[in-house]
N, C-alpha and C positions, 0 to 999 in steps of 0.2 A: 588784352588785344585792343589795338587802336580801332575804334568803330569805323573809321574810314576805310580800313582794309576789308571790312565785311561787305562794302559796296563795290569793291574793285571790279567784279565780274558782272554786276547787275546790268540787265538789259533795260534801256529806257523806253519801256513800252508796257501797257497794261497786261498783267499776267492772264486775265480772263480771256482777252481777245486773241491770245496766241494759241488758243485751243485747236488741235487739228481738226475738230469737227465743225469749224467755222464754215458756214455755207457760202457759196458763191453769190455775189450780188446779182440782183435782177436788173434788167435793162432799163435805161432811162425812158421817160415818156417822150415820144415824138408825135407831132401833129396835135390834133384836137381830140378830146375825149369827153364823154358825157357820163354822168352818174347821178344817183339819188343823194349819196353822202360822200363827200370828200374828206378824208382825214389827213391832216398835215402833221408830219412828224412820225418817225419810225422808231421811237423809244417806247418805254412801257406805256406812257400815256396814250399815244396814238394806237399801239397795238391792241391794248385792252379795249379802246373805243371801237375799233374795227371789229374785233371779235364779238363783243357784246351786241353791237348793232346787228350782226348777222344772226346771233342767238335769238335776239328779240324778234327779228323779222327776216327769215332766211331768203325772202324774195327781194329784199332791199339790195340794190346795186351799189357796192361800196368800193371805193378806190383809196389807197393810201400811197402818199408820196413821202419820200425821205431824201434830204439833200445830200447825204453821204451814203452810209451803209446802215442797215438795221442794227441797232444796239451799239453803235460805235462811240456815242458820247456818254452821258451819265449812266445810261442803262447798262453799258458794258464796262464801266470803270468803278462802280461803287463797291462798298464792302460786302454786299450780299446779306444785309440785315433786312428781312421782310417783316415789318412790325404791324401789329393790329392797330396801334394808336393812329388816329387821324389828326391828332392835335399836338403832335410833337411832345408827347408825354403827359403825365399826370398833372404836374404843376401848371404847365402852359394851358392845358385844357380847362382846369378849375379856375385859373385866373381870368381867362377870356370868355368862357361860355359856362359859367357855374350852373345855370338853370337847365341846360341841355346836356351837361357832361355825361350823365348816365346813358342817355340816348346815343350820344357820340361813341361811348365805349361799346355799347351793344352793336352799333352799326359797324364799328371797326372790327370787333370779334367775328361778326358775320362775314365781313369782307375777307378776312384772313382765312376763315373756313372755306369761303368760296374759291379763293386762290388755290388752297390745298386740293379741293375737289376738281378744279380745272387741271391741275398738274396730273391727277390720276385719270381724268376723263380723256384728256388729249395726249397722254403718255409723254408729258413734257420732261425730257431727261435733263433736269436742272439741279440735281443733287439737293433736293428739298429735304431739310431736316428740321422738324419742329422742336428744337432743343431749348428754346427760351433764350433770355438775355440776363446777364448778371452785372449789375452796376456795383463797382467796388469803390470803397473809400481808401485813399492813400494818405490822408491828412486827418488829424483828430476832429477838425470842424466838419469835415465831410460825414463823419459818423453821425453827428447830430442831425445833419440834413437828411441822411438815410432813415434815421429813426422817425423824424418828422414825416417823411414821405410815406413810410410804412403805416403811420397812424392815419394819415389822410386816405391812404388806399383802403384801409380796413373800414373807415367811416363811409366810404363810397362804394363798398362792395367789390373792390379790385383786389384779386388774389396775388399779393406779393409776399415773399418769404424773406424775413430778415435773418441774416447769418452773422455770427460773431467772427472774430479773427480766426479761430481754429477751424470753424465750419467753412469759411470761404477758402481758407488755404487747403482744406481737404478736397475742395472742388478743383481749384487751380492754384498752384503753389508759387507765390511770389512773396519775398520778404517785405514788399511795399504795401501789401494788402492788409487792412485793418478791420474790415467787415465788408458786408455786401447785401444787396437787395436783389433777390432772384425772381424774375417773372418767368415761370416755368412754361407757360403755354402761349404767351402773347407775342412771340417773335420766332420766326423760322429762319434758318440759314439756307441760302441758295447760291448756286453759281450764276451770277447776274447775267453774263452774256449768254449762257445756255438758256436761261429763262426767255431772254429776248428772241433768240433764234427758234426756240420752241413755239413761242407765240406767233412768230412769222409763219412757221410751218402750219400751225393750226389755222390761222387766217386764210392761208392759201387753200387749205382743205375745205373751208366753208365757202370758197368762191370769191374771196376778196382779191381784187387786182392790185398788185404792189409794183411801184416803180421806184427803184433806188437811183442815186445820183441825179435826183430831180428836185431842184430847189425851187420853192415857191417864192416868186419875186414880187408879186403884187396881187392884191385881193380887191375886187370891185364888184359892185351890184351889176346884175345882168338880167333885166326883166324880172321874172318872179323868183330867180335864183341868184347864184353868185358865179363869178368867173375868177379863176386863179391862173396867173401867167407863170410859166416855167421857161427855162432857157431854150427849150426846143418845141414848145407848144402851149396849149391852154387846156384847162379842164373846166367844163361847165357843170355845176352841181346844184341841186335844189337846196342842199344844206352843206355847211362846212364845220368841222370840228378841229380846233387848233390845239395840238399837243406839242408845241415848240419850246415850252418852258424857258430855259435860260436864254435862248436865242431871241433876237428882237421880234416882238409880236407883229403880225400883219395888221393887227388892230392897234394903232399907234397909241391910243390913250392908255393902254395896258402897260406900256413900257416903263413909266416912272415907278411902278409898284415892284419892279424886279431889279436886283443887282446881282452880278456874278461874283461868287466868292470861290476862289481856287482852294481845293482840298488835295492832300497828297497821301500816298500810301506806299508801303514797301511789302514785298512778299519774300519769305525765307525759302531756302531749299527745303525739301522734305525732311522732317525730323526722323531720326533713327528711333527704334523702339526704346533705347536707353535714354535718349534725350527727351522723348515724350513722357516716359515714366518719371523723369526728374521733375516734371511740372504737373503731372497728373492729368487733368482735363478730360477725364473719361467720359463725361456727359456732353462734351462738345458744344456747350452753349456759347453764344456770342458774349463778349465782354466789353465794357466801357468803363473808364474811371469817372469820378464825380467832380472833376475840376471844371472850372469855366472853360478853360482851354483844355479839352479832353482828348484822350486817345480811344479808339475803338479797335478791337482785335478779335480774330476768330480763326478757327482751323479750316483748311480746305479739305477736300475729299482725300487727298493724298498726304495729309498731315503737314502741310506747310502752315506757317502763321502769317496771316495778313495783319500788318500793323500800321494804322493810319491816324489821321486827325491832327490835333494840336494847332498847327499853323493854319490860319484861314486868311488867305491873301486876296484883297480887293484891288483890282487894277483901276488906276485913275480913269474916270470917265466910263467905267464899266466895259472897257474894250476887250473883247475876246480875242485870243491869239493862241495858236498851236505852240508857240515858244514857251508859253506859261505852263504847259503840261509837264515840264521838268523844272525842278528847282533844287539844285544840289545842296544849297545851304539848309533847306528843310529836310532833305533826305538824311543829311549828316545828323541833324538835331534828332530826328526820329530814331535813327540807329542808336544814338547815345541813350535815349530814353528806353528803347527796347532792352538794352543789356542792363540798365539800372533795374528794370522790372524783372528780368529773368537772368540774373547773373550766372545761373547754372547752365545757360545756353551759350556761354562764351565759346567762340570759334565757329558758331553758325554763320553762314554767309547768306546774303540777300541775292536773289536771282533777278528781281524785277523792281523798277521804281516807276511811278507814274503819278499824274495828277489830272484834274479835270474841274470844270466849273459847276457849281451848285447854284440852282435858281433860288435865290434867297429873297424873302419878303420880310416885312418888319414884324409880322405876327408868327413867323416860323412854320406856318402851316398853309395849305393851299387855299386859294381864293378862286372864285368862279364868276362867270358872267356871259352876256350875250351882246351881239352887235348886229347891225344891219337888219333891224326889225325882227330879231329872233331867228334869223336864218344862219347866224354864226354863233358858236359857243366856244368857250375857252376855259382852261384850267391851268394854273401855274402857281409857283411859289412854294413848292413842297419842302424846300430848305433842308435837303439831305435825308428826308424820310419818305421818299417817293416809291420805293420798291414795292411796298404794299399799298400805299394810299392812292396811287395812280389808278388802281382798278376802281376804287370808290369814285375818284374824279371822273373817270370815263362814264360811269353810271350817271353822275350828275350832269355832264355835258349832254348826254343823250336825253335825259329827263328834260333839260332846258330846251333842247331842240323840239321835243315833242309838244311843248307848250302845256303840258299837264302838271298839275300840282301833286307832288309826291312827298313822302316822308323826308326825302333828302332835300328837295327844293324849299321846304318850309323851314329848314334850319337857319338859325341866325348866322351860323358859320357860312352857309352858302349865300345868304342874302346880303351879307356885309362885305366890306373890303378892308384891307389893311391900310395903314397910313402910308402914303407914297413917300419915296425918298426925295429929298430936296435936290436942286441942281448943283453941279460942281461950282466951286470947290467945297461946298458945304457937306456933301456926302462923304468925300475922302477925309475931311477933318473930323466929322462925327464918327466914322468908322474907326479911324486911327485912335482917337481919344477913347472910344469904347474898348478897343482891344488893349490899350495900355491900362485902362482901369480894371479890366477883367484879369489881366495878368497880375496887377498889384493886389487885387482881392485874393487871388490864389496864393499869393505869398504872404498875405496878412490875415490869415485865419478866416478867410471868407468875407471879411468886412467890406461892404460896398460903399464907395465914396459918393459924394453928392451927385456927380455926373450919372453914375449908374442908377441912383435912386430917382433922379429926374427922368431918365430913360424908362425906368419901370413905370413911373407914374403916367408917362405919356403913351405907354403901350408900345414903345419902340425897343429895339434890342439888336443883338448881333450874336449869331450862333452858327458854328460850323456843323 
């Protein structure tokens, strides 16, 4: 079957956002409003911040504004991998924060446990399944890397299970799989849009006032507090938390630390019982391959396969555009890769194609800070791993606004910043050269060229 035919009827829209349970948006802010805490951004980062702020102090008057609709951007377009890791995985964490890696792992596990508890406490209907994640090797050199990772994990008390070829194919059957590394408890699968909508409902239940279609256009000091201008009014707040992530920060000095990288995904039609039996996958864990340019894939509640990743597209100048949410050449490439991985699913068709921008920073994991004398806090740079880590980031933002020293605010990870990206054209040239080098390494036994080695030494990189 020509892979292009599998895309013939696909709708160019995120599968998750087409759910019939999508709530109606709340009205835009008009006129002036006052509050104790203003949260800017209605994705996971902002929603968790508003929710935790009310849990910490139910009397706190909290307002949340969103420029479009709750969960419409990254929070409604991602793959639904809710990971415990705060550091974008074992290797990145050990490389950047070896002295506090154990503490970061513990905090990450506690954070994922807290998300699971919140799902139960607020009855968040988000298809939460703590099935874990399986990293698979599809090339011989990747097997060596998985063995090395398993050894590092064991040394640092991280529970990962190494699987050989037969064991991994007993879990999910693909002729391309040579081995795997299974994190059984550190990742949950969720319906990403339903998680955002559930958090919206929980926030409203605690008294958070939410205004959608209310874009923050300016942030200025106002006496002892802050003022944020919107298209139809203003909000005066004692404190402001910014959860805008990939969108240009209202604190301009933050902007050089973030570049948008567009990621793409396909969703199949629901598999029949026979099709599902042909690949196994009874334990429903999330999967990712171990290439530099990697794929991620998982089952939905109705047994569709989401297949995404590989291409990571940086637009020159970091310009965001809805036109980039679709990229037919990437859709076709992903479809070819899908049927190479699962030839037994020939004839399956894709129903949805979509893309979206990831807030990417040079250390692949979030960074934090304050502005305006501690009256404004921000978190950004989750680099594709924000489904779980944004809750931790929300706690950090609230800690920073409180001015108190906590276990979180004492972390080097929280007190340090990544390296900013250079101005154009250097960012485009650097990212283009890095992508070319990563592709070459994937095709050359994993061997990293001088450019990648220099990027590693400088603490820079590129990851979808």
